[in-house]
NUDOVO-859598 format. One line per 2 residues: number of its first residue (from 1); their letters; for each residue x, y, z of N, C-alpha, C, CB. Coordinates in nm, 2 decimals. Atoms other than C-alpha are relative to their C-alpha. Glycine has a CB too. Layout:
BEGIN
NUM> a> X:Y:Z:X:Y:Z:X:Y:Z:X:Y:Z  ...
This chain:
BEGIN
1> ma> -0.01:-0.07:-0.12:-4.42:-9.31:-6.82:0.07:0.15:-0.01:0.09:-0.09:0.09  -0.05:-0.12:0.00:-4.38:-8.95:-6.72:0.13:0.02:0.06:-0.09:0.08:0.05
3> np> -0.15:-0.02:-0.09:-4.02:-8.82:-6.63:-0.02:0.08:0.13:0.12:0.11:-0.10  0.04:-0.06:-0.12:-4.06:-8.72:-6.25:0.10:0.12:0.01:0.00:-0.10:0.13
5> em> -0.09:-0.15:-0.02:-3.77:-8.44:-6.29:-0.08:0.09:-0.11:0.19:-0.02:-0.04  0.04:-0.07:0.11:-3.99:-8.29:-6.59:-0.04:0.14:0.07:-0.12:-0.07:-0.09
7> gn> 0.04:-0.14:-0.06:-4.16:-8.02:-6.35:0.10:0.05:0.11:-0.16:0.00:0.07  -0.08:-0.04:-0.13:-3.86:-7.96:-6.11:0.06:0.11:-0.08:0.12:-0.12:0.06
9> pk> -0.05:-0.16:0.05:-3.75:-7.56:-6.14:0.15:-0.01:-0.02:-0.04:0.13:0.12  -0.16:-0.03:0.00:-3.38:-7.64:-6.08:0.03:-0.09:-0.15:0.09:-0.07:0.18
11> mi> -0.07:0.10:0.12:-3.37:-7.93:-6.40:-0.06:0.10:-0.10:-0.05:-0.19:-0.03  0.06:-0.11:0.13:-3.59:-7.66:-6.61:0.10:0.12:0.01:-0.18:0.06:0.02
13> qr> -0.09:-0.13:0.01:-3.34:-7.38:-6.52:0.16:-0.07:-0.08:0.01:0.06:0.20  -0.15:0.03:0.07:-3.02:-7.58:-6.61:-0.03:-0.04:-0.12:0.09:-0.13:0.07
15> av> 0.02:0.01:0.17:-3.19:-7.70:-6.95:0.01:0.12:-0.05:-0.14:-0.06:-0.05  -0.02:-0.15:0.08:-3.23:-7.34:-7.03:0.10:0.05:0.02:-0.09:0.10:0.02
17> se> -0.14:-0.06:0.01:-2.91:-7.25:-6.93:0.09:-0.05:-0.08:0.06:0.01:0.12  -0.09:0.08:0.12:-2.75:-7.51:-7.16:-0.05:0.06:-0.15:-0.03:-0.19:0.00
19> vl> 0.03:-0.05:0.16:-2.94:-7.40:-7.47:0.04:0.17:0.02:-0.18:-0.03:-0.05  -0.03:-0.13:-0.02:-2.86:-7.02:-7.34:0.16:0.01:-0.02:-0.05:0.05:0.16
21> eq> -0.15:0.01:0.00:-2.46:-7.10:-7.36:0.03:-0.05:-0.13:0.07:-0.09:0.11  -0.03:0.06:0.12:-2.48:-7.26:-7.69:-0.09:0.04:-0.13:0.00:-0.14:0.02
23> pe> 0.05:-0.08:0.12:-2.59:-7.03:-8.00:-0.06:-0.10:-0.12:0.13:0.11:-0.07  0.04:0.10:0.08:-2.60:-7.36:-8.21:-0.13:-0.07:0.03:0.09:-0.09:0.01
25> rn> 0.13:0.08:-0.08:-2.91:-7.48:-7.97:-0.11:0.13:-0.04:0.02:-0.04:0.22  0.10:-0.08:0.00:-3.10:-7.16:-8.07:-0.11:-0.07:-0.05:0.03:0.11:-0.07
27> gi> 0.14:0.06:0.04:-3.48:-7.22:-8.14:-0.12:0.04:0.10:0.01:-0.16:0.00  0.13:-0.01:-0.06:-3.82:-7.23:-8.00:-0.01:-0.13:0.08:-0.13:0.03:-0.12
29> yr> 0.01:0.09:-0.10:-3.89:-7.45:-7.68:-0.09:-0.01:0.07:0.08:0.01:0.07  0.11:-0.01:-0.10:-4.18:-7.56:-7.48:0.07:-0.04:0.12:-0.13:-0.10:-0.03
31> ls> -0.03:0.02:-0.11:-4.12:-7.56:-7.11:-0.12:-0.07:0.07:0.05:0.11:0.05  0.11:0.04:-0.08:-4.33:-7.76:-6.84:-0.06:0.09:0.11:0.05:-0.12:0.05
33> qs> 0.05:-0.10:-0.09:-4.35:-7.47:-6.61:0.12:0.12:-0.01:-0.03:-0.08:0.16  -0.11:-0.11:0.01:-4.18:-7.12:-6.58:0.04:0.07:0.13:-0.04:0.11:-0.11
35> df> 0.01:-0.03:-0.16:-4.16:-7.11:-6.19:0.17:-0.01:0.01:-0.11:-0.14:0.10  -0.16:0.01:-0.03:-3.75:-7.06:-6.21:0.08:0.13:0.01:0.07:-0.07:-0.11
37> gf> -0.10:-0.15:0.02:-3.68:-6.68:-6.23:0.06:0.06:-0.13:0.12:-0.01:0.07  -0.03:-0.05:0.10:-3.64:-6.63:-6.58:-0.06:0.15:-0.03:-0.03:-0.09:-0.09
39> qp> 0.06:-0.13:0.05:-3.65:-6.28:-6.74:0.05:0.00:-0.15:0.05:0.13:0.09  0.11:-0.04:0.00:-3.78:-6.15:-6.97:-0.13:-0.08:0.01:0.00:0.07:-0.09
41> vl> 0.08:0.09:0.00:-4.12:-6.29:-6.93:-0.13:0.08:-0.03:0.02:-0.07:0.12  0.14:-0.04:0.07:-4.46:-6.20:-7.11:-0.10:-0.12:0.04:0.01:0.02:-0.20
43> dg> 0.10:0.11:-0.04:-4.80:-6.36:-7.02:-0.09:0.00:-0.13:-0.10:0.03:0.16  0.09:-0.02:0.09:-4.98:-6.47:-7.31:-0.14:0.02:0.01:0.02:-0.09:-0.05
45> ra> 0.14:-0.03:-0.01:-5.31:-6.40:-7.19:-0.02:0.14:-0.03:-0.06:-0.03:0.14  -0.02:-0.15:0.01:-5.22:-6.05:-7.24:0.05:0.03:-0.16:0.13:0.05:0.11
47> lr> -0.04:0.02:0.13:-5.12:-6.11:-7.60:-0.08:-0.07:-0.11:0.10:-0.05:0.02  0.11:0.05:0.12:-5.44:-6.18:-7.79:0.00:0.05:-0.13:-0.13:0.02:0.05
49> sk> 0.04:-0.05:0.10:-5.40:-5.94:-8.05:0.15:0.04:-0.07:-0.11:0.11:0.03  -0.13:-0.04:0.08:-5.11:-5.83:-8.30:0.06:0.10:0.08:-0.03:0.06:-0.15
51> ks> -0.02:-0.12:-0.06:-5.09:-5.49:-8.15:0.07:-0.03:0.15:-0.13:0.07:0.01  -0.03:0.06:-0.12:-5.05:-5.65:-7.80:0.12:-0.09:-0.02:-0.11:-0.06:0.07
53> ll> -0.10:0.07:0.04:-4.81:-5.91:-7.91:0.14:0.09:-0.02:-0.04:-0.08:-0.12  -0.13:-0.07:0.05:-4.56:-5.68:-8.08:0.03:0.11:0.10:-0.02:0.06:-0.14
55> ag> -0.06:-0.08:-0.10:-4.57:-5.43:-7.81:0.07:-0.06:0.15:-0.11:0.10:0.03  -0.06:0.08:-0.10:-4.52:-5.68:-7.53:0.17:-0.03:-0.05:-0.10:-0.13:0.02
57> va> -0.14:0.06:0.06:-4.20:-5.81:-7.75:0.08:0.11:0.00:-0.01:-0.07:-0.15  -0.07:-0.11:-0.01:-4.10:-5.46:-7.79:0.08:0.08:0.14:-0.07:0.07:-0.06
59> ra> -0.04:-0.04:-0.14:-4.11:-5.38:-7.43:0.12:-0.09:0.07:-0.13:0.00:0.09  -0.10:0.08:-0.06:-3.93:-5.70:-7.33:0.15:0.03:-0.06:-0.04:-0.16:-0.01
61> fd> -0.14:-0.01:0.07:-3.64:-5.64:-7.57:0.06:0.15:-0.02:0.00:-0.08:-0.17  -0.02:-0.17:0.02:-3.64:-5.24:-7.53:0.04:0.04:-0.15:0.15:0.05:0.11
63> fp> 0.00:-0.03:0.13:-3.69:-5.20:-7.90:-0.01:0.16:-0.01:-0.11:-0.07:-0.07  -0.03:-0.16:0.00:-3.60:-4.83:-8.02:-0.15:0.05:-0.03:0.11:0.07:-0.14
65> dy> 0.15:-0.07:0.05:-3.88:-4.58:-8.06:-0.03:0.00:-0.14:-0.01:0.17:0.04  0.06:0.00:0.13:-3.88:-4.62:-8.42:-0.08:-0.12:-0.03:0.09:0.02:-0.10
67> fg> 0.08:0.14:0.01:-4.03:-4.98:-8.39:-0.14:0.03:-0.06:-0.02:-0.07:0.16  0.11:-0.02:0.06:-4.31:-4.97:-8.63:-0.12:-0.10:0.02:0.03:0.01:-0.14
69> en> 0.12:0.08:-0.05:-4.54:-5.25:-8.44:-0.06:-0.09:-0.12:-0.11:0.09:0.06  0.04:0.10:0.09:-4.58:-5.47:-8.77:0.10:-0.13:-0.01:-0.01:0.08:-0.15
71> wd> -0.10:0.12:0.02:-4.41:-5.79:-8.88:0.13:0.01:-0.07:-0.07:-0.11:-0.07  -0.14:-0.01:0.06:-4.15:-5.68:-9.10:0.10:0.10:0.10:-0.02:0.08:-0.16
73> al> -0.09:-0.08:-0.09:-4.04:-5.40:-8.82:0.04:-0.11:0.12:-0.09:0.12:0.07  -0.03:0.09:-0.11:-4.03:-5.71:-8.56:0.12:-0.06:-0.05:-0.12:-0.10:0.04
75> ee> -0.12:0.07:0.07:-3.80:-5.89:-8.80:0.12:0.08:-0.02:-0.02:-0.04:-0.13  -0.08:-0.09:0.00:-3.60:-5.59:-8.88:0.07:0.02:0.14:-0.05:0.09:-0.06
77> cl> -0.07:0.00:-0.14:-3.55:-5.52:-8.48:0.08:-0.11:0.04:-0.08:0.00:0.09  -0.08:0.10:-0.05:-3.47:-5.87:-8.40:0.11:-0.02:-0.07:-0.07:-0.11:0.01
79> sd> -0.12:0.05:0.09:-3.23:-5.92:-8.69:0.14:0.12:0.03:-0.06:0.01:-0.19  -0.10:-0.12:-0.03:-3.04:-5.58:-8.54:0.06:-0.01:0.14:-0.07:0.15:-0.02
81> mg> -0.03:0.00:-0.18:-3.05:-5.57:-8.15:0.13:0.04:0.04:-0.02:-0.15:0.07  -0.11:-0.05:-0.05:-2.75:-5.36:-8.17:0.01:0.07:0.11:0.05:0.06:-0.09
83> wr> 0.02:-0.06:-0.12:-2.86:-5.18:-7.87:0.00:-0.09:0.12:-0.11:0.07:0.00  0.03:0.11:-0.11:-2.88:-5.50:-7.65:0.12:-0.11:0.00:-0.14:-0.07:-0.04
85> dg> -0.10:0.12:0.02:-2.57:-5.71:-7.57:-0.05:-0.14:0.08:0.14:0.05:0.08  0.02:0.16:-0.05:-2.57:-6.09:-7.49:-0.11:-0.07:-0.06:-0.02:-0.01:0.14
87> ei> 0.11:0.09:0.04:-2.86:-6.33:-7.54:-0.11:0.10:-0.04:-0.05:-0.11:0.13  0.10:-0.04:0.04:-3.16:-6.26:-7.71:-0.09:-0.11:0.03:0.00:0.04:-0.13
89> sl> 0.08:0.11:-0.05:-3.43:-6.46:-7.50:-0.11:0.04:0.05:0.05:-0.07:0.10  0.11:-0.05:-0.07:-3.76:-6.45:-7.39:-0.10:-0.14:0.02:-0.06:0.13:-0.09
91> li> 0.09:0.08:-0.04:-4.02:-6.65:-7.21:-0.16:0.04:0.00:0.05:-0.03:0.13  0.16:-0.04:0.03:-4.41:-6.66:-7.29:-0.07:-0.09:0.09:-0.05:-0.02:-0.17
93> eh> 0.10:0.08:-0.07:-4.63:-6.80:-7.02:-0.13:0.00:-0.07:-0.02:0.05:0.14  0.15:-0.01:0.05:-4.98:-6.93:-7.13:0.01:0.02:-0.13:-0.09:0.10:0.05
95> ad> -0.03:0.02:0.13:-4.86:-6.94:-7.48:-0.11:-0.02:-0.06:0.09:-0.09:-0.02  0.13:0.05:0.05:-5.17:-7.12:-7.56:-0.11:0.09:-0.03:-0.05:-0.09:0.08
97> si> 0.08:-0.10:-0.01:-5.37:-6.82:-7.49:0.02:0.10:-0.13:0.01:0.07:0.14  -0.03:-0.09:0.13:-5.21:-6.63:-7.82:-0.09:-0.09:-0.10:0.18:0.02:-0.04
99> pd> 0.07:0.07:0.12:-5.45:-6.69:-8.12:0.09:-0.08:-0.09:-0.07:0.10:-0.09  -0.07:0.08:0.07:-5.32:-6.95:-8.35:0.06:0.05:-0.11:-0.06:-0.09:-0.03
101> al> -0.05:-0.05:0.12:-5.28:-6.76:-8.66:0.13:0.10:0.05:-0.13:0.07:-0.08  -0.10:-0.07:-0.07:-5.09:-6.49:-8.46:0.13:-0.05:0.05:-0.04:0.05:0.10
103> fa> -0.12:0.05:-0.09:-4.86:-6.71:-8.27:0.06:-0.09:-0.13:-0.06:-0.09:0.15  -0.07:0.06:0.13:-4.78:-6.91:-8.63:0.08:0.12:-0.04:-0.09:-0.05:-0.11
105> tf> -0.09:-0.12:0.03:-4.65:-6.56:-8.73:0.11:0.02:0.06:-0.06:0.11:0.01  -0.12:-0.05:-0.08:-4.47:-6.46:-8.46:0.10:-0.14:0.00:-0.05:0.04:0.18
107> rq> -0.10:0.11:-0.01:-4.32:-6.83:-8.42:0.09:-0.01:-0.14:-0.10:-0.14:0.04  -0.08:0.01:0.14:-4.21:-6.80:-8.80:0.11:0.10:0.01:-0.09:0.04:-0.12
109> vf> -0.11:-0.11:-0.02:-4.03:-6.47:-8.75:0.09:-0.02:0.10:-0.06:0.12:0.03  -0.12:0.03:-0.07:-3.86:-6.56:-8.44:0.07:-0.11:-0.02:-0.02:0.00:0.13
111> gq> -0.09:0.11:0.03:-3.75:-6.90:-8.56:0.11:0.06:-0.11:-0.07:-0.13:-0.05  -0.07:-0.07:0.13:-3.61:-6.70:-8.87:0.13:0.07:0.07:-0.11:0.11:-0.08
113> ma> -0.11:-0.10:-0.07:-3.41:-6.47:-8.64:0.11:-0.09:0.07:-0.07:0.10:0.12  -0.08:0.11:-0.07:-3.28:-6.75:-8.41:0.09:-0.07:-0.09:-0.09:-0.08:0.05
115> eq> -0.09:0.09:0.10:-3.13:-6.94:-8.72:0.11:0.11:-0.03:-0.10:-0.04:-0.16  -0.12:-0.09:0.04:-2.97:-6.61:-8.83:0.10:0.03:0.09:-0.05:0.13:-0.04
117> wa> -0.10:-0.03:-0.12:-2.82:-6.53:-8.49:0.10:-0.12:0.02:-0.09:0.03:0.14  -0.10:0.13:-0.01:-2.69:-6.91:-8.47:0.12:0.03:-0.08:-0.07:-0.14:-0.05
119> ge> -0.09:-0.04:0.07:-2.50:-6.82:-8.75:0.10:0.09:0.01:-0.05:0.02:-0.07  -0.10:-0.13:-0.04:-2.34:-6.53:-8.61:0.07:0.01:0.13:-0.09:0.14:-0.01
121> gr> -0.04:0.02:-0.16:-2.29:-6.71:-8.26:-0.03:0.06:0.09:0.12:0.01:0.03  0.07:-0.08:-0.09:-2.52:-6.49:-8.08:-0.12:-0.12:0.04:-0.06:0.15:-0.07
123> vc> 0.12:0.06:-0.06:-2.79:-6.68:-7.85:-0.11:0.08:-0.03:0.01:-0.02:0.14  0.15:-0.02:0.05:-3.17:-6.65:-7.96:-0.08:-0.09:0.02:-0.01:0.02:-0.11
125> sl> 0.08:0.13:-0.01:-3.41:-6.85:-7.81:-0.11:0.05:0.06:0.06:-0.12:0.08  0.13:-0.02:-0.07:-3.79:-6.84:-7.73:-0.05:-0.12:0.09:-0.10:0.04:-0.11
127> fl> 0.04:0.11:-0.08:-3.92:-7.04:-7.44:-0.16:0.02:0.02:0.09:0.00:0.13  0.11:-0.01:-0.02:-4.29:-7.12:-7.41:-0.06:-0.10:0.11:-0.05:0.00:-0.11
129> tg> 0.08:0.07:-0.10:-4.53:-7.25:-7.13:-0.15:-0.01:-0.05:0.02:0.07:0.16  0.12:-0.01:0.03:-4.88:-7.36:-7.17:-0.06:-0.08:-0.14:-0.03:0.12:0.00
131> le> 0.01:0.08:0.13:-4.84:-7.57:-7.51:-0.01:-0.14:0.05:0.13:0.02:-0.11  -0.02:0.14:-0.05:-4.95:-7.92:-7.43:0.02:-0.08:-0.13:-0.13:-0.06:0.09
133> ds> -0.03:0.10:0.13:-4.99:-8.07:-7.77:0.05:0.11:-0.12:-0.17:-0.11:-0.07  -0.08:-0.13:0.10:-4.75:-7.89:-8.00:0.10:-0.06:-0.07:0.08:0.12:0.08
135> di> -0.14:0.07:0.07:-4.46:-7.99:-8.24:0.10:0.09:0.02:-0.01:-0.04:-0.17  -0.11:-0.08:-0.07:-4.25:-7.75:-8.07:0.07:-0.09:0.12:-0.07:0.15:0.06
137> pl> -0.03:0.09:-0.09:-4.00:-7.97:-7.87:-0.01:0.06:0.14:0.13:-0.04:-0.03  0.00:-0.05:-0.15:-4.02:-7.98:-7.50:0.12:-0.03:0.04:-0.11:-0.05:0.09
139> la> -0.14:0.01:-0.05:-3.70:-7.91:-7.35:-0.01:-0.05:0.15:0.07:0.15:0.00  0.01:0.08:-0.16:-3.81:-7.97:-6.96:-0.10:0.03:0.05:0.11:0.04:0.11
């Protein structure tokens, strides 16, 4: 039986806030919806190429001008983030629109960075909507 609270924006916001208060919970999570005022947000329908995905992430996190728009540069910038205080978090709506191979690589890089930051006590999490059948845990 489905949880009647699952699509409740207040419940989703509360669950996300709890993750963002605890670096030990860093990771990648699915959400049942994104209608709760989270920022930054990217639309997965616009992230169908490596170039558009990396450019979107660079804009969302205000990467420096030297960002090289490749996987190594993404890892380098996500592991530094010295220009940005506080949490490292991102919501991608319609994540199911990102091609599988591209998404798998992005997920691997972001997941490694989330683990690294957890060890340093800094929040780093990725939230996704639009993924129904996935091994990514459903947060709310």
